[in-house]
N, CA, C, O and the ligand as a Tripos MOL2 file, in Angstrom:
@<TRIPOS>MOLECULE
protein
  293   291    74     0     0
PROTEIN
NO_CHARGES

@<TRIPOS>ATOM
      1 N         -32.6100   96.5150 -123.4710 N.3       1 MET1
      2 CA        -33.1290   95.3990 -123.7780 C.3       1 MET1
      3 C         -34.4270   95.0650 -123.0250 C.2       1 MET1
      4 O         -34.4740   95.1890 -121.8020 O.2       1 MET1
      5 N         -35.4600   94.6520 -123.7290 N.am      2 CYS2
      6 CA        -36.7260   94.3660 -123.0830 C.3       2 CYS2
      7 C         -36.6280   92.9860 -122.5830 C.2       2 CYS2
      8 O         -36.1480   92.0840 -123.2690 O.2       2 CYS2
      9 N         -37.0810   92.8150 -121.3890 N.am      3 GLN3
     10 CA        -37.2110   91.4410 -120.8180 C.3       3 GLN3
     11 C         -38.5280   90.7950 -121.3710 C.2       3 GLN3
     12 O         -39.5990   91.3560 -121.1420 O.2       3 GLN3
     13 N         -38.4820   89.7160 -122.0400 N.am      4 PRO4
     14 CA        -39.7370   89.1380 -122.5910 C.3       4 PRO4
     15 C         -40.5390   88.6530 -121.3520 C.2       4 PRO4
     16 O         -39.9900   88.1970 -120.3490 O.2       4 PRO4
     17 N         -41.8940   88.7880 -121.5030 N.am      5 LEU5
     18 CA        -42.7620   88.2960 -120.4920 C.3       5 LEU5
     19 C         -42.9180   86.7200 -120.5310 C.2       5 LEU5
     20 O         -42.9200   86.0850 -121.5860 O.2       5 LEU5
     21 N         -43.0400   86.1890 -119.3540 N.am      6 LYS6
     22 CA        -43.1700   84.7560 -119.2960 C.3       6 LYS6
     23 C         -44.4570   84.2880 -119.9810 C.2       6 LYS6
     24 O         -44.4960   83.3180 -120.7380 O.2       6 LYS6
     25 N         -45.5090   85.0550 -119.6560 N.am      7 ILE7
     26 CA        -46.8070   84.7540 -120.2800 C.3       7 ILE7
     27 C         -47.3370   86.0450 -120.8350 C.2       7 ILE7
     28 O         -47.0210   87.1150 -120.3130 O.2       7 ILE7
     29 N         -48.1300   85.9790 -121.8720 N.am      8 ASP8
     30 CA        -48.7620   87.1110 -122.4650 C.3       8 ASP8
     31 C         -49.7970   87.5530 -121.4790 C.2       8 ASP8
     32 O         -50.4770   86.7230 -120.8750 O.2       8 ASP8
     33 N         -49.9320   88.8580 -121.3020 N.am      9 VAL9
     34 CA        -50.9930   89.3400 -120.3610 C.3       9 VAL9
     35 C         -52.2610   89.3430 -121.2360 C.2       9 VAL9
     36 O         -52.2840   89.9510 -122.3060 O.2       9 VAL9
     37 N         -53.1880   88.7360 -120.8180 N.am     10 THR10
     38 CA        -54.4470   88.5890 -121.5270 C.3      10 THR10
     39 C         -55.5730   89.5000 -120.8700 C.2      10 THR10
     40 O         -55.7350   89.5760 -119.6520 O.2      10 THR10
     41 N         -56.2900   90.1440 -121.7570 N.am     11 PHE11
     42 CA        -57.3320   91.0410 -121.2440 C.3      11 PHE11
     43 C         -58.5320   91.0740 -122.1390 C.2      11 PHE11
     44 O         -58.4430   90.6600 -123.2950 O.2      11 PHE11
     45 N         -59.5680   91.5160 -121.6880 N.am     12 TYR12
     46 CA        -60.7160   91.8180 -122.5950 C.3      12 TYR12
     47 C         -60.5320   93.2600 -123.0750 C.2      12 TYR12
     48 O         -60.3130   94.1590 -122.2630 O.2      12 TYR12
     49 N         -60.6170   93.4800 -124.3720 N.am     13 CYS13
     50 CA        -60.5880   94.9280 -124.9440 C.3      13 CYS13
     51 C         -61.9550   95.1790 -125.4440 C.2      13 CYS13
     52 O         -62.5280   94.4460 -126.2500 O.2      13 CYS13
     53 N         -62.4840   96.3380 -124.8820 N.am     14 TYR14
     54 CA        -63.7380   96.7670 -125.3320 C.3      14 TYR14
     55 C         -63.7750   97.2290 -126.8050 C.2      14 TYR14
     56 O         -64.8120   97.1560 -127.4660 O.2      14 TYR14
     57 N         -62.6380   97.6980 -127.2890 N.am     15 ARG15
     58 CA        -62.6180   98.2970 -128.6010 C.3      15 ARG15
     59 C         -62.4060   97.1680 -129.5970 C.2      15 ARG15
     60 O         -62.9850   97.2080 -130.6830 O.2      15 ARG15
     61 N         -61.5810   96.1410 -129.2650 N.am     16 CYS16
     62 CA        -61.4060   94.8570 -130.0980 C.3      16 CYS16
     63 C         -62.7230   94.0530 -130.0020 C.2      16 CYS16
     64 O         -63.0810   93.3570 -130.9520 O.2      16 CYS16
     65 N         -63.4140   94.1360 -128.9200 N.am     17 GLY17
     66 CA        -64.5960   93.4300 -128.7760 C.3      17 GLY17
     67 C         -64.3620   91.9950 -128.4590 C.2      17 GLY17
     68 O         -65.1750   91.1490 -128.8310 O.2      17 GLY17
     69 N         -63.3180   91.6840 -127.8050 N.am     18 GLY18
     70 CA        -62.9360   90.3240 -127.4740 C.3      18 GLY18
     71 C         -61.5950   90.2200 -126.6860 C.2      18 GLY18
     72 O         -60.9660   91.2010 -126.2890 O.2      18 GLY18
     73 N         -61.2390   88.9520 -126.5110 N.am     19 MET19
     74 CA        -59.9650   88.8240 -125.8140 C.3      19 MET19
     75 C         -58.7310   89.2220 -126.6210 C.2      19 MET19
     76 O         -58.6510   88.9320 -127.8150 O.2      19 MET19
     77 N         -57.8020   89.8620 -125.9960 N.am     20 ALA20
     78 CA        -56.6390   90.2510 -126.6540 C.3      20 ALA20
     79 C         -55.4370   90.2290 -125.7790 C.2      20 ALA20
     80 O         -55.5300   90.0930 -124.5590 O.2      20 ALA20
     81 N         -54.2890   90.3640 -126.4190 N.am     21 THR21
     82 CA        -53.0390   90.5210 -125.6050 C.3      21 THR21
     83 C         -52.2710   91.6740 -126.1030 C.2      21 THR21
     84 O         -52.5720   92.2090 -127.1700 O.2      21 THR21
     85 N         -51.3170   92.0670 -125.3920 N.am     22 GLY22
     86 CA        -50.4540   93.1980 -125.7500 C.3      22 GLY22
     87 C         -49.9680   93.1050 -127.1570 C.2      22 GLY22
     88 O         -49.7750   94.1180 -127.8290 O.2      22 GLY22
     89 N         -49.7730   91.9170 -127.6020 N.am     23 LYS23
     90 CA        -49.2400   91.6940 -128.8860 C.3      23 LYS23
     91 C         -50.2860   91.9590 -130.0480 C.2      23 LYS23
     92 O         -49.9380   92.4160 -131.1370 O.2      23 LYS23
     93 N         -51.4900   91.6600 -129.7540 N.am     24 THR24
     94 CA        -52.5600   91.7450 -130.7860 C.3      24 THR24
     95 C         -53.3880   93.0480 -130.6590 C.2      24 THR24
     96 O         -54.0640   93.3870 -131.6300 O.2      24 THR24
     97 N         -53.3870   93.7890 -129.5570 N.am     25 CYS25
     98 CA        -54.1890   94.8620 -129.3780 C.3      25 CYS25
     99 C         -53.3730   96.1570 -129.2480 C.2      25 CYS25
    100 O         -52.4800   96.2700 -128.4080 O.2      25 CYS25
    101 N         -53.7080   97.1210 -130.1020 N.am     26 PRO26
    102 CA        -53.0790   98.4360 -130.0680 C.3      26 PRO26
    103 C         -53.7140   99.4270 -129.2060 C.2      26 PRO26
    104 O         -53.2620  100.5700 -129.1380 O.2      26 PRO26
    105 N         -54.7880   99.0340 -128.5090 N.am     27 HIS27
    106 CA        -55.5110  100.1200 -127.8330 C.3      27 HIS27
    107 C         -54.9360  100.3660 -126.4270 C.2      27 HIS27
    108 O         -54.0750   99.6670 -125.8930 O.2      27 HIS27
    109 N         -55.5340  101.4720 -125.8910 N.am     28 ASP28
    110 CA        -55.0250  101.8800 -124.6000 C.3      28 ASP28
    111 C         -55.5150  101.1080 -123.4930 C.2      28 ASP28
    112 O         -56.5530  100.4550 -123.5960 O.2      28 ASP28
    113 N         -54.7770  101.1440 -122.3570 N.am     29 ALA29
    114 CA        -55.0940  100.3760 -121.2300 C.3      29 ALA29
    115 C         -56.4500  100.6480 -120.5910 C.2      29 ALA29
    116 O         -57.0200   99.8130 -119.8870 O.2      29 ALA29
    117 N         -56.9490  101.8750 -120.8700 N.am     30 LYS30
    118 CA        -58.3090  102.2840 -120.3110 C.3      30 LYS30
    119 C         -59.3960  101.5120 -121.0490 C.2      30 LYS30
    120 O         -60.5220  101.4400 -120.5590 O.2      30 LYS30
    121 N         -59.0940  100.9220 -122.2310 N.am     31 ASP31
    122 CA        -60.0470  100.0870 -122.9340 C.3      31 ASP31
    123 C         -59.9830   98.6770 -122.5760 C.2      31 ASP31
    124 O         -60.6730   97.8570 -123.1820 O.2      31 ASP31
    125 N         -59.1590   98.3240 -121.5800 N.am     32 HIS32
    126 CA        -58.8810   96.9300 -121.2560 C.3      32 HIS32
    127 C         -59.5640   96.6250 -119.9270 C.2      32 HIS32
    128 O         -59.7230   97.4430 -119.0200 O.2      32 HIS32
    129 N         -59.9530   95.3320 -119.9220 N.am     33 LEU33
    130 CA        -60.4340   94.7980 -118.5440 C.3      33 LEU33
    131 C         -59.5330   93.6630 -118.3020 C.2      33 LEU33
    132 O         -59.5350   92.6560 -119.0100 O.2      33 LEU33
    133 N         -58.7230   93.8510 -117.2340 N.am     34 SER34
    134 CA        -57.7490   92.8340 -116.9320 C.3      34 SER34
    135 C         -58.4740   91.6260 -116.3040 C.2      34 SER34
    136 O         -59.4050   91.7790 -115.5120 O.2      34 SER34
    137 N         -58.0370   90.4820 -116.6670 N.am     35 VAL35
    138 CA        -58.6310   89.2750 -115.9610 C.3      35 VAL35
    139 C         -57.5020   88.5490 -115.3200 C.2      35 VAL35
    140 O         -57.5570   87.3210 -115.2600 O.2      35 VAL35
    141 N         -56.5120   89.1760 -114.8510 N.am     36 SER36
    142 CA        -55.3940   88.4910 -114.4180 C.3      36 SER36
    143 C         -55.5530   88.0370 -112.9160 C.2      36 SER36
    144 O         -54.7140   87.2840 -112.4210 O.2      36 SER36
    145 N         -56.5460   88.4620 -112.2510 N.am     37 GLY37
    146 CA        -56.8090   87.9390 -110.9350 C.3      37 GLY37
    147 C         -57.0280   86.4670 -110.8130 C.2      37 GLY37
    148 O         -57.7740   85.9270 -111.6300 O.2      37 GLY37
    149 N         -56.4550   85.7660 -109.8800 N.am     38 THR38
    150 CA        -56.4830   84.3690 -109.7990 C.3      38 THR38
    151 C         -57.9320   83.9910 -109.5440 C.2      38 THR38
    152 O         -58.4110   83.0400 -110.1610 O.2      38 THR38
    153 N         -58.6940   84.7140 -108.6280 N.am     39 ARG39
    154 CA        -60.0650   84.3970 -108.2330 C.3      39 ARG39
    155 C         -60.9970   84.5600 -109.5210 C.2      39 ARG39
    156 O         -61.9190   83.7940 -109.8000 O.2      39 ARG39
    157 N         -60.6180   85.6630 -110.2510 N.am     40 GLN40
    158 CA        -61.4780   85.8370 -111.4600 C.3      40 GLN40
    159 C         -61.3900   84.7250 -112.4390 C.2      40 GLN40
    160 O         -62.3640   84.2320 -113.0090 O.2      40 GLN40
    161 N         -60.0710   84.3410 -112.6040 N.am     41 ARG41
    162 CA        -59.8720   83.1780 -113.5790 C.3      41 ARG41
    163 C         -60.6350   81.9530 -113.0560 C.2      41 ARG41
    164 O         -61.3110   81.3080 -113.8570 O.2      41 ARG41
    165 N         -60.5730   81.5940 -111.7870 N.am     42 GLU42
    166 CA        -61.2560   80.4470 -111.2290 C.3      42 GLU42
    167 C         -62.7720   80.5930 -111.5660 C.2      42 GLU42
    168 O         -63.3930   79.7050 -112.1500 O.2      42 GLU42
    169 N         -63.3510   81.8120 -111.1460 N.am     43 MET43
    170 CA        -64.7490   81.9380 -111.3530 C.3      43 MET43
    171 C         -65.0910   81.7050 -112.9100 C.2      43 MET43
    172 O         -66.0390   80.9990 -113.2540 O.2      43 MET43
    173 N         -64.3410   82.2820 -113.7150 N.am     44 LEU44
    174 CA        -64.5980   82.2210 -115.2070 C.3      44 LEU44
    175 C         -64.4480   80.8030 -115.7680 C.2      44 LEU44
    176 O         -65.2990   80.3290 -116.5220 O.2      44 LEU44
    177 N         -63.2940   80.0990 -115.3680 N.am     45 SER45
    178 CA        -63.0600   78.7970 -115.8470 C.3      45 SER45
    179 C         -64.0850   77.7540 -115.3360 C.2      45 SER45
    180 O         -64.4040   76.7660 -115.9960 O.2      45 SER45
    181 N         -64.5830   78.0550 -114.0940 N.am     46 LEU46
    182 CA        -65.5240   77.1690 -113.6250 C.3      46 LEU46
    183 C         -66.9110   77.5240 -113.9840 C.2      46 LEU46
    184 O         -67.8340   76.8280 -113.5620 O.2      46 LEU46
    185 N         -67.1400   78.5980 -114.7630 N.am     47 GLY47
    186 CA        -68.4100   78.9600 -115.2600 C.3      47 GLY47
    187 C         -69.2210   79.4880 -114.1590 C.2      47 GLY47
    188 O         -70.4470   79.4400 -114.2680 O.2      47 GLY47
    189 N         -68.6750   79.9900 -113.1040 N.am     48 GLU48
    190 CA        -69.3900   80.5450 -111.9560 C.3      48 GLU48
    191 C         -69.9180   81.9830 -112.3110 C.2      48 GLU48
    192 O         -69.4130   82.6290 -113.2280 O.2      48 GLU48
    193 N         -70.8810   82.4220 -111.6000 N.am     49 GLU49
    194 CA        -71.3750   83.7990 -111.9160 C.3      49 GLU49
    195 C         -70.3120   84.7580 -111.4090 C.2      49 GLU49
    196 O         -69.6840   84.5360 -110.3740 O.2      49 GLU49
    197 N         -70.1370   85.7930 -112.1410 N.am     50 VAL50
    198 CA        -69.1180   86.8630 -111.8650 C.3      50 VAL50
    199 C         -70.0110   88.0610 -111.3650 C.2      50 VAL50
    200 O         -71.0050   88.4550 -111.9750 O.2      50 VAL50
    201 N         -69.5500   88.5860 -110.2000 N.am     51 PRO51
    202 CA        -70.2530   89.7450 -109.6880 C.3      51 PRO51
    203 C         -70.4190   90.8480 -110.7380 C.2      51 PRO51
    204 O         -69.4460   91.1090 -111.4460 O.2      51 PRO51
    205 N         -71.6150   91.5460 -110.9060 N.am     52 PRO52
    206 CA        -71.7790   92.5210 -111.8850 C.3      52 PRO52
    207 C         -70.7810   93.7380 -111.7550 C.2      52 PRO52
    208 O         -70.5100   94.3910 -112.7630 O.2      52 PRO52
    209 N         -70.2880   94.0180 -110.6600 N.am     53 GLU53
    210 CA        -69.4340   95.0300 -110.4750 C.3      53 GLU53
    211 C         -68.0070   94.7400 -111.1090 C.2      53 GLU53
    212 O         -67.1760   95.6110 -111.3670 O.2      53 GLU53
    213 N         -67.8710   93.4860 -111.3000 N.am     54 PHE54
    214 CA        -66.5770   93.1000 -111.9740 C.3      54 PHE54
    215 C         -66.6310   93.3070 -113.4350 C.2      54 PHE54
    216 O         -65.6040   93.6480 -114.0220 O.2      54 PHE54
    217 N         -67.7470   93.1310 -114.0780 N.am     55 SER55
    218 CA        -67.7430   93.1710 -115.5330 C.3      55 SER55
    219 C         -69.1270   93.1790 -116.0280 C.2      55 SER55
    220 O         -70.0630   92.7070 -115.3830 O.2      55 SER55
    221 N         -69.2420   93.7490 -117.2360 N.am     56 ARG56
    222 CA        -70.5480   93.7120 -117.9810 C.3      56 ARG56
    223 C         -70.8990   92.2350 -118.2720 C.2      56 ARG56
    224 O         -70.0200   91.3860 -118.4220 O.2      56 ARG56
    225 N         -72.1290   91.9810 -118.3410 N.am     57 PRO57
    226 CA        -72.6360   90.5780 -118.5580 C.3      57 PRO57
    227 C         -72.0940   90.0490 -119.9920 C.2      57 PRO57
    228 O         -71.6750   88.9000 -120.1330 O.2      57 PRO57
    229 N         -72.1400   90.9470 -120.9830 N.am     58 GLU58
    230 CA        -71.6920   90.5000 -122.2310 C.3      58 GLU58
    231 C         -70.1890   90.2180 -122.2540 C.2      58 GLU58
    232 O         -69.6990   89.3640 -122.9930 O.2      58 GLU58
    233 N         -69.4750   90.9820 -121.4030 N.am     59 VAL59
    234 CA        -68.0070   90.6980 -121.2530 C.3      59 VAL59
    235 C         -67.7660   89.3550 -120.6000 C.2      59 VAL59
    236 O         -66.9500   88.5470 -121.0440 O.2      59 VAL59
    237 N         -68.5300   89.1470 -119.5010 N.am     60 VAL60
    238 CA        -68.3900   87.9460 -118.8200 C.3      60 VAL60
    239 C         -68.6830   86.7100 -119.7230 C.2      60 VAL60
    240 O         -68.0710   85.6500 -119.5880 O.2      60 VAL60
    241 N         -69.6270   86.9050 -120.6240 N.am     61 ALA61
    242 CA        -69.9180   85.7590 -121.3860 C.3      61 ALA61
    243 C         -68.7530   85.3970 -122.3450 C.2      61 ALA61
    244 O         -68.4490   84.2270 -122.5780 O.2      61 ALA61
    245 N         -68.1040   86.4860 -122.8980 N.am     62 VAL62
    246 CA        -66.9300   86.3140 -123.7320 C.3      62 VAL62
    247 C         -65.7500   85.7200 -122.9980 C.2      62 VAL62
    248 O         -65.0070   84.9040 -123.5430 O.2      62 VAL62
    249 N         -65.5750   86.1660 -121.6760 N.am     63 LEU63
    250 CA        -64.5340   85.5560 -120.9120 C.3      63 LEU63
    251 C         -64.7620   84.1640 -120.5680 C.2      63 LEU63
    252 O         -63.8020   83.3960 -120.4970 O.2      63 LEU63
    253 N         -66.0060   83.7520 -120.3370 N.am     64 LYS64
    254 CA        -66.3400   82.3840 -119.9390 C.3      64 LYS64
    255 C         -65.9680   81.5120 -121.1720 C.2      64 LYS64
    256 O         -65.2990   80.4880 -121.0370 O.2      64 LYS64
    257 N         -66.4050   81.9330 -122.3400 N.am     65 ASP65
    258 CA        -66.0650   81.1540 -123.5480 C.3      65 ASP65
    259 C         -64.6440   80.8800 -123.6170 C.2      65 ASP65
    260 O         -64.1600   79.7630 -123.8010 O.2      65 ASP65
    261 N         -63.8790   82.1690 -123.4270 N.am     66 TYR66
    262 CA        -62.4460   82.1590 -123.5700 C.3      66 TYR66
    263 C         -61.7590   81.0800 -122.6210 C.2      66 TYR66
    264 O         -60.8760   80.3170 -123.0110 O.2      66 TYR66
    265 N         -62.2770   81.1100 -121.3140 N.am     67 TYR67
    266 CA        -61.6460   80.2310 -120.3890 C.3      67 TYR67
    267 C         -62.0960   78.8050 -120.5840 C.2      67 TYR67
    268 O         -61.3620   77.8780 -120.2430 O.2      67 TYR67
    269 N         -63.2680   78.6070 -121.1170 N.am     68 ARG68
    270 CA        -63.6980   77.2530 -121.5180 C.3      68 ARG68
    271 C         -62.6630   76.6440 -122.5520 C.2      68 ARG68
    272 O         -62.2140   75.5050 -122.4200 O.2      68 ARG68
    273 N         -62.3570   77.4000 -123.4800 N.am     69 THR69
    274 CA        -61.3760   76.9130 -124.5910 C.3      69 THR69
    275 C         -60.0730   76.6210 -123.8220 C.2      69 THR69
    276 O         -59.4490   75.5800 -124.0290 O.2      69 THR69
    277 N         -59.6920   77.4940 -122.9830 N.am     70 LEU70
    278 CA        -58.4030   77.2060 -122.3370 C.3      70 LEU70
    279 C         -58.4440   75.9080 -121.5750 C.2      70 LEU70
    280 O         -57.4890   75.1320 -121.6120 O.2      70 LEU70
    281 N         -59.5650   75.6560 -120.8670 N.am     71 GLY71
    282 CA        -59.6660   74.4250 -119.9600 C.3      71 GLY71
    283 C         -59.5570   73.1870 -120.7070 C.2      71 GLY71
    284 O         -59.2780   72.1410 -120.1210 O.2      71 GLY71
    285 N         -59.7660   73.2300 -122.0140 N.am     72 THR72
    286 CA        -59.7270   71.9080 -122.8230 C.3      72 THR72
    287 C         -58.3330   71.5130 -123.1920 C.2      72 THR72
    288 O         -58.1070   70.4100 -123.6900 O.2      72 THR72
    289 N         -57.3420   72.4390 -122.9460 N.am     73 THR73
    290 CA        -55.9570   72.0710 -123.3810 C.3      73 THR73
    291 C         -55.2250   71.4780 -122.2700 C.2      73 THR73
    292 O         -54.0610   71.1060 -122.4260 O.2      73 THR73
    293 ZN        -58.0480   96.4380 -128.4600 Zn       74 ZN74
@<TRIPOS>BOND
     1     1     2 1
     2     2     3 1
     3     3     4 2
     4     3     5 am
     5     5     6 1
     6     6     7 1
     7     7     8 2
     8     7     9 am
     9     9    10 1
    10    10    11 1
    11    11    12 2
    12    11    13 am
    13    13    14 1
    14    14    15 1
    15    15    16 2
    16    15    17 am
    17    17    18 1
    18    18    19 1
    19    19    20 2
    20    19    21 am
    21    21    22 1
    22    22    23 1
    23    23    24 2
    24    23    25 am
    25    25    26 1
    26    26    27 1
    27    27    28 2
    28    27    29 am
    29    29    30 1
    30    30    31 1
    31    31    32 2
    32    31    33 am
    33    33    34 1
    34    34    35 1
    35    35    36 2
    36    35    37 am
    37    37    38 1
    38    38    39 1
    39    39    40 2
    40    39    41 am
    41    41    42 1
    42    42    43 1
    43    43    44 2
    44    43    45 am
    45    45    46 1
    46    46    47 1
    47    47    48 2
    48    47    49 am
    49    49    50 1
    50    50    51 1
    51    51    52 2
    52    51    53 am
    53    53    54 1
    54    54    55 1
    55    55    56 2
    56    55    57 am
    57    57    58 1
    58    58    59 1
    59    59    60 2
    60    59    61 am
    61    61    62 1
    62    62    63 1
    63    63    64 2
    64    63    65 am
    65    65    66 1
    66    66    67 1
    67    67    68 2
    68    67    69 am
    69    69    70 1
    70    70    71 1
    71    71    72 2
    72    71    73 am
    73    73    74 1
    74    74    75 1
    75    75    76 2
    76    75    77 am
    77    77    78 1
    78    78    79 1
    79    79    80 2
    80    79    81 am
    81    81    82 1
    82    82    83 1
    83    83    84 2
    84    83    85 am
    85    85    86 1
    86    86    87 1
    87    87    88 2
    88    87    89 am
    89    89    90 1
    90    90    91 1
    91    91    92 2
    92    91    93 am
    93    93    94 1
    94    94    95 1
    95    95    96 2
    96    95    97 am
    97    97    98 1
    98    98    99 1
    99    99   100 2
   100    99   101 am
   101   101   102 1
   102   102   103 1
   103   103   104 2
   104   103   105 am
   105   105   106 1
   106   106   107 1
   107   107   108 2
   108   107   109 am
   109   109   110 1
   110   110   111 1
   111   111   112 2
   112   111   113 am
   113   113   114 1
   114   114   115 1
   115   115   116 2
   116   115   117 am
   117   117   118 1
   118   118   119 1
   119   119   120 2
   120   119   121 am
   121   121   122 1
   122   122   123 1
   123   123   124 2
   124   123   125 am
   125   125   126 1
   126   126   127 1
   127   127   128 2
   128   127   129 am
   129   129   130 1
   130   130   131 1
   131   131   132 2
   132   131   133 am
   133   133   134 1
   134   134   135 1
   135   135   136 2
   136   135   137 am
   137   137   138 1
   138   138   139 1
   139   139   140 2
   140   139   141 am
   141   141   142 1
   142   142   143 1
   143   143   144 2
   144   143   145 am
   145   145   146 1
   146   146   147 1
   147   147   148 2
   148   147   149 am
   149   149   150 1
   150   150   151 1
   151   151   152 2
   152   151   153 am
   153   153   154 1
   154   154   155 1
   155   155   156 2
   156   155   157 am
   157   157   158 1
   158   158   159 1
   159   159   160 2
   160   159   161 am
   161   161   162 1
   162   162   163 1
   163   163   164 2
   164   163   165 am
   165   165   166 1
   166   166   167 1
   167   167   168 2
   168   167   169 am
   169   169   170 1
   170   170   171 1
   171   171   172 2
   172   171   173 am
   173   173   174 1
   174   174   175 1
   175   175   176 2
   176   175   177 am
   177   177   178 1
   178   178   179 1
   179   179   180 2
   180   179   181 am
   181   181   182 1
   182   182   183 1
   183   183   184 2
   184   183   185 am
   185   185   186 1
   186   186   187 1
   187   187   188 2
   188   187   189 am
   189   189   190 1
   190   190   191 1
   191   191   192 2
   192   191   193 am
   193   193   194 1
   194   194   195 1
   195   195   196 2
   196   195   197 am
   197   197   198 1
   198   198   199 1
   199   199   200 2
   200   199   201 am
   201   201   202 1
   202   202   203 1
   203   203   204 2
   204   203   205 am
   205   205   206 1
   206   206   207 1
   207   207   208 2
   208   207   209 am
   209   209   210 1
   210   210   211 1
   211   211   212 2
   212   211   213 am
   213   213   214 1
   214   214   215 1
   215   215   216 2
   216   215   217 am
   217   217   218 1
   218   218   219 1
   219   219   220 2
   220   219   221 am
   221   221   222 1
   222   222   223 1
   223   223   224 2
   224   223   225 am
   225   225   226 1
   226   226   227 1
   227   227   228 2
   228   227   229 am
   229   229   230 1
   230   230   231 1
   231   231   232 2
   232   231   233 am
   233   233   234 1
   234   234   235 1
   235   235   236 2
   236   235   237 am
   237   237   238 1
   238   238   239 1
   239   239   240 2
   240   239   241 am
   241   241   242 1
   242   242   243 1
   243   243   244 2
   244   243   245 am
   245   245   246 1
   246   246   247 1
   247   247   248 2
   248   247   249 am
   249   249   250 1
   250   250   251 1
   251   251   252 2
   252   251   253 am
   253   253   254 1
   254   254   255 1
   255   255   256 2
   256   255   257 am
   257   257   258 1
   258   258   259 1
   259   259   260 2
   260   259   261 am
   261   261   262 1
   262   262   263 1
   263   263   264 2
   264   263   265 am
   265   265   266 1
   266   266   267 1
   267   267   268 2
   268   267   269 am
   269   269   270 1
   270   270   271 1
   271   271   272 2
   272   271   273 am
   273   273   274 1
   274   274   275 1
   275   275   276 2
   276   275   277 am
   277   277   278 1
   278   278   279 1
   279   279   280 2
   280   279   281 am
   281   281   282 1
   282   282   283 1
   283   283   284 2
   284   283   285 am
   285   285   286 1
   286   286   287 1
   287   287   288 2
   288   287   289 am
   289   289   290 1
   290   290   291 1
   291   291   292 2
@<TRIPOS>SUBSTRUCTURE
     1 MET1         2 RESIDUE 1 A MET
     2 CYS2         6 RESIDUE 1 A CYS
     3 GLN3        10 RESIDUE 1 A GLN
     4 PRO4        14 RESIDUE 1 A PRO
     5 LEU5        18 RESIDUE 1 A LEU
     6 LYS6        22 RESIDUE 1 A LYS
     7 ILE7        26 RESIDUE 1 A ILE
     8 ASP8        30 RESIDUE 1 A ASP
     9 VAL9        34 RESIDUE 1 A VAL
    10 THR10       38 RESIDUE 1 A THR
    11 PHE11       42 RESIDUE 1 A PHE
    12 TYR12       46 RESIDUE 1 A TYR
    13 CYS13       50 RESIDUE 1 A CYS
    14 TYR14       54 RESIDUE 1 A TYR
    15 ARG15       58 RESIDUE 1 A ARG
    16 CYS16       62 RESIDUE 1 A CYS
    17 GLY17       66 RESIDUE 1 A GLY
    18 GLY18       70 RESIDUE 1 A GLY
    19 MET19       74 RESIDUE 1 A MET
    20 ALA20       78 RESIDUE 1 A ALA
    21 THR21       82 RESIDUE 1 A THR
    22 GLY22       86 RESIDUE 1 A GLY
    23 LYS23       90 RESIDUE 1 A LYS
    24 THR24       94 RESIDUE 1 A THR
    25 CYS25       98 RESIDUE 1 A CYS
    26 PRO26      102 RESIDUE 1 A PRO
    27 HIS27      106 RESIDUE 1 A HIS
    28 ASP28      110 RESIDUE 1 A ASP
    29 ALA29      114 RESIDUE 1 A ALA
    30 LYS30      118 RESIDUE 1 A LYS
    31 ASP31      122 RESIDUE 1 A ASP
    32 HIS32      126 RESIDUE 1 A HIS
    33 LEU33      130 RESIDUE 1 A LEU
    34 SER34      134 RESIDUE 1 A SER
    35 VAL35      138 RESIDUE 1 A VAL
    36 SER36      142 RESIDUE 1 A SER
    37 GLY37      146 RESIDUE 1 A GLY
    38 THR38      150 RESIDUE 1 A THR
    39 ARG39      154 RESIDUE 1 A ARG
    40 GLN40      158 RESIDUE 1 A GLN
    41 ARG41      162 RESIDUE 1 A ARG
    42 GLU42      166 RESIDUE 1 A GLU
    43 MET43      170 RESIDUE 1 A MET
    44 LEU44      174 RESIDUE 1 A LEU
    45 SER45      178 RESIDUE 1 A SER
    46 LEU46      182 RESIDUE 1 A LEU
    47 GLY47      186 RESIDUE 1 A GLY
    48 GLU48      190 RESIDUE 1 A GLU
    49 GLU49      194 RESIDUE 1 A GLU
    50 VAL50      198 RESIDUE 1 A VAL
    51 PRO51      202 RESIDUE 1 A PRO
    52 PRO52      206 RESIDUE 1 A PRO
    53 GLU53      210 RESIDUE 1 A GLU
    54 PHE54      214 RESIDUE 1 A PHE
    55 SER55      218 RESIDUE 1 A SER
    56 ARG56      222 RESIDUE 1 A ARG
    57 PRO57      226 RESIDUE 1 A PRO
    58 GLU58      230 RESIDUE 1 A GLU
    59 VAL59      234 RESIDUE 1 A VAL
    60 VAL60      238 RESIDUE 1 A VAL
    61 ALA61      242 RESIDUE 1 A ALA
    62 VAL62      246 RESIDUE 1 A VAL
    63 LEU63      250 RESIDUE 1 A LEU
    64 LYS64      254 RESIDUE 1 A LYS
    65 ASP65      258 RESIDUE 1 A ASP
    66 TYR66      262 RESIDUE 1 A TYR
    67 TYR67      266 RESIDUE 1 A TYR
    68 ARG68      270 RESIDUE 1 A ARG
    69 THR69      274 RESIDUE 1 A THR
    70 LEU70      278 RESIDUE 1 A LEU
    71 GLY71      282 RESIDUE 1 A GLY
    72 THR72      286 RESIDUE 1 A THR
    73 THR73      290 RESIDUE 1 A THR
    74 ZN74       293 GROUP 0 **** ****
């Protein structure tokens, strides 16, 4: 029996070209950029600049949009 996760693991998928979860994305983990880090979430939700070594600029833009929508709920 699989133990259901309390929260969906959310990540950016380079192949989906956007945010995805394990339920929606069939791609391999190597195509994923995890955003599970607390500090990363803070930076993104606050719209702070994310270090370039963390992510490509276009990815950061998608992530910021994503966390902006989360912040409104
Ligand atoms: Zn994918």
